C-alpha positions, -999 to +999 in steps of 0.1 A: -367-656-451-377-625-467-361-593-451-362-560-465-333-538-480-321-514-457-324-479-466-288-474-476-290-510-492-317-501-512-302-468-521-271-488-536-296-510-553-312-482-572-284-462-580-273-489-604-272-470-638-256-475-675-225-457-666-222-468-628-222-509-620-222-507-587-203-536-575-171-541-552-144-560-571-118-581-555-090-598-575-066-622-559-034-639-574-029-679-566-003-700-572-016-727-593+014-753-588+032-751-553+065-733-557+080-761-528+064-794-533+071-799-497+052-769-484+018-787-484+002-761-507-021-774-534-033-764-569-066-748-575-089-759-605-125-752-612-141-780-592-119-771-562-130-735-561-167-747-565-168-769-539-148-743-515-179-720-522-203-745-521-191-755-486-186-716-472-222-700-487-237-710-451-211-682-436-228-656-461-265-665-467-271-633-485-252-647-514-282-675-519-306-642-520-321-622-548-337-589-544-376-584-551-393-554-558-425-547-543-454-545-571-466-506-573-431-498-552-453-500-522-423-504-500-386-506-505-371-539-521-371-573-502-340-601-502-357-636-507-343-670-510-336-678-547-356-708-553-336-717-588-302-709-572-274-726-594-236-721-580-223-726-615-240-698-629-222-674-604-188-692-601-174-691-638-145-701-658-123-678-682-089-683-694-059-662-708-041-677-738-011-691-718+011-681-710-009-649-706+006-617-690-001-595-662-014-567-687-037-592-705-051-602-670-060-563-659-077-558-694-100-586-686-107-574-652-116-540-666-138-558-688-155-579-665-160-551-640-176-532-670-208-557-669-235-552-646-246-579-623-277-600-634-306-581-611-328-612-614-301-636-596-280-630-563-260-600-569-227-614-571-201-636-597-166-653-594-145-660-620-115-685-620-089-670-645-065-698-659-036-692-681-014-667-662+023-671-665+045-682-637+022-711-623-004-687-611-038-682-618-063-656-604-099-655-586-120-623-595-150-610-575-174-587-580-204-583-554-229-558-554-228-529-528-262-533-517-251-570-507-224-562-485-226-539-454-195-549-435-213-562-404-245-582-410-233-592-444-197-598-454-179-603-489-173-636-497-136-633-499-141-636-462-150-673-461-131-687-486-095-676-473-080-700-447-048-696-428-029-729-438-029-751-467-053-773-453-089-756-456-107-756-423-137-778-418-172-761-413-203-774-406-221-790-432-246-770-449-287-785-450-298-754-469-329-759-487-343-736-514-375-719-502-405-714-524-405-675-535-432-653-525-460-642-550-464-607-560-498-610-541-476-618-509-450-594-515-479-567-515-501-579-488-467-579-466-461-543-474-498-532-470-498-547-432-464-529-426-480-498-439-509-502-417-486-507-386-459-486-392-469-451-402-433-443-412-430-469-436-464-456-452-448-421-450-416-435-466-442-449-496-457-415-500-427-398-504-411-422-529-441-431-552-472-416-536-493-392-555-479-364-542-440-378-552-434-351-575-444-324-551-420-338-527-394-344-550-392-310-558-394-298-523-362-321-520-345-310-551-347-274-539-331-285-500-306-303-521-299-270-543-297-247-510-273-277-492-249-275-526-251-236-523-243-238-487-213-259-495-203-236-521-203-206-499-180-225-474-157-234-499-163-270-502-170-275-533-142-297-548-120-281-573-121-289-613-100-317-621-099-346-648-112-370-623-149-359-626-162-358-657-192-378-672-181-415-675-194-444-695-196-482-682-168-492-698-138-497-676-101-496-672-078-516-643-040-512-634-022-521-603+007-510-581+029-528-557+050-516-531+067-530-498+049-523-464+085-519-449+089-490-470+059-469-451+071-483-416+104-465-423+084-431-435+065-435-405+094-440-384+117-412-399+084-388-399+066-400-368+033-402-389+009-431-391+010-457-421-023-440-431-004-407-437+025-421-453+002-439-480-019-409-484+015-389-487+025-417-515-008-414-531-004-374-534+027-375-549+016-400-575-015-376-585+009-347-584+031-367-611-003-380-632-014-343-637+017-330-646+019-358-672-011-344-688+001-307-688-018-297-658-004-262-645+002-269-606+002-235-586+014-245-553-020-243-532-036-267-557-053-297-542-072-326-548-103-335-524-103-369-516-130-393-496-107-417-476-111-440-444-093-435-410-080-455-388-078-485-410-042-492-395-030-496-361+008-494-357+021-516-327+053-502-314+078-515-306+078-544-328+061-528-361+033-550-357+001-538-381-036-548-373-068-536-383-086-507-357-121-520-348-136-483-362-134-467-393-142-433-402-145-415-433-135-378-440-129-354-468-093-344-472-074-320-492-042-337-510-020-311-516-007-320-553+004-285-557+035-284-530+068-295-548+083-309-515+073-346-503+078-338-465+054-307-468+030-327-484+030-353-456+035-326-427-001-312-447-016-348-445-009-358-409-024-322-400-052-331-415-061-364-404-053-353-368-078-326-373-106-350-390-101-376-361-126-358-342-150-354-371-152-385-388-181-404-401-178-439-379-182-468-398-179-501-377-156-527-386-157-551-353-169-577-371-143-582-396-112-572-376-121-606-351-124-628-376-099-654-384-082-648-422-092-613-422-098-602-461-102-564-466-131-565-492-157-559-468-139-528-452-137-514-491-173-518-496-179-498-463-153-472-474-177-470-509-210-469-486-196-440-464-183-421-493-218-423-509-231-400-483-211-370-491-229-344-517-216-356-551-195-317-560-177-321-527-149-345-535-126-353-565-123-392-560-126-421-534-097-437-519-102-469-502-074-483-480-078-515-459-057-538-441-052-574-448-032-602-430+002-599-427+007-637-431+002-661-460-034-671-470-046-700-488-079-703-515-086-741-518-051-749-504-034-725-532-013-699-517-022-664-524+004-640-536-013-608-541-049-591-535-062-561-555-092-543-546-116-528-575-139-500-563-167-489-580-170-455-599-194-432-582-211-406-602-192-384-625-159-401-607-134-412-637-116-432-612-112-448-577-080-460-561-084-490-538-056-501-515-049-532-495-021-548-475-012-583-473+018-603-464+042-574-460+030-556-495+005-532-503-012-535-532-027-504-552-063-509-573-067-485-597-103-487-614-111-463-643-132-452-669-122-466-701-121-434-723-116-405-695-085-423-680-070-439-710-035-431-695-042-446-657-011-467-665+006-433-658-011-433-625+001-466-616+036-461-625+038-428-607+029-443-573+064-462-578+078-426-587+064-414-557+075-436-533+111-434-542+105-395-536+093-403-504+120-427-494+147-404-506+135-377-482+138-403-452+179-395-451 
């Protein structure tokens, strides 16, 4: 089956650069040996994981397709079946020197995140990382942002998770690799499309035609004018250490918090879970900036792209579920405000105002799936963030709910799950947040040189939470 990449898929595929690998990552910590031999959970090993992925790939068909460019760039790239698909190339095995520490795991995740995916293969990899201390192992998955749109194409984490220790049975997979099209066939398909669809022909002229340079020049002038208008309107992001030239190399760190603490903040201040999370993030960013010697006046802000309406609070029992639609918007985080209650108040007013003007992102497909996993929603948030002009924000904060009950991978209980969001151009750090089984997990991805002190930000999350809880008296 040959399908053309959508314009947004194609833009993400071509956005890849030496300093910007454009893959979404997901880190799951699972228990190798059952904590309680009677709970029905099992061990997970490489063969178990390989068999599990093999049995579920029919649910994510793009994971067997690779991207092919059309000769002479006559049209957007296409998805084609990979005739030499080799599952063992994508599902890999790594190990820490046992007993491996959490810090060694995060260092490895940073190194794996630094490596670009092989563009000649389907754009994903999964690593079983063994040797972690306390009877645990980790599963790290990275999938190119061009592959996951959260609607017709989901992230593989959706399909390998089960709601119980006994893996669910899926229909047998009868997939057989098809013959890949040749260069002449791809060219003929694009020429036929151009002949019958004027819009396709114009797209080719715009991107690769004889007058491309003139088009690019005109587009450049339009972009400059748009940026000028944004600056005139005061929407250019303030200067910050989060915006600088970056390398391909990454660091990764985490923070763990309890969901009940955010519920306590929500009840005390009559705000949303989203607002409580953003207030904690804002306090952590304030602490981090001060650790760098930044002088913060009261009006100082950092501008972030964030999704909203990812949590629906359900009184009176404080149930938590993902919303059916998500929007992304720009928000000024008041890092200069000393009072945590005032920071939360500013954020609550801003989110309420922006709820009427956000950019909608569909999430209905995700939230109605059994065993909802948040990685696809993080991918959708990154896509939404990419639609904002580069100079209008300082960092991206993705926030997605996961299941609030134990989940299993190949019969092994998942203990923790962390998003690993990519860095956009000149973005030195990204913050991914996921709730799961009563806890809220922060994944902090950062440029290795520009953010050598990312551990300070991780520690600041916990300090900021203590400050917010201290205000709930």
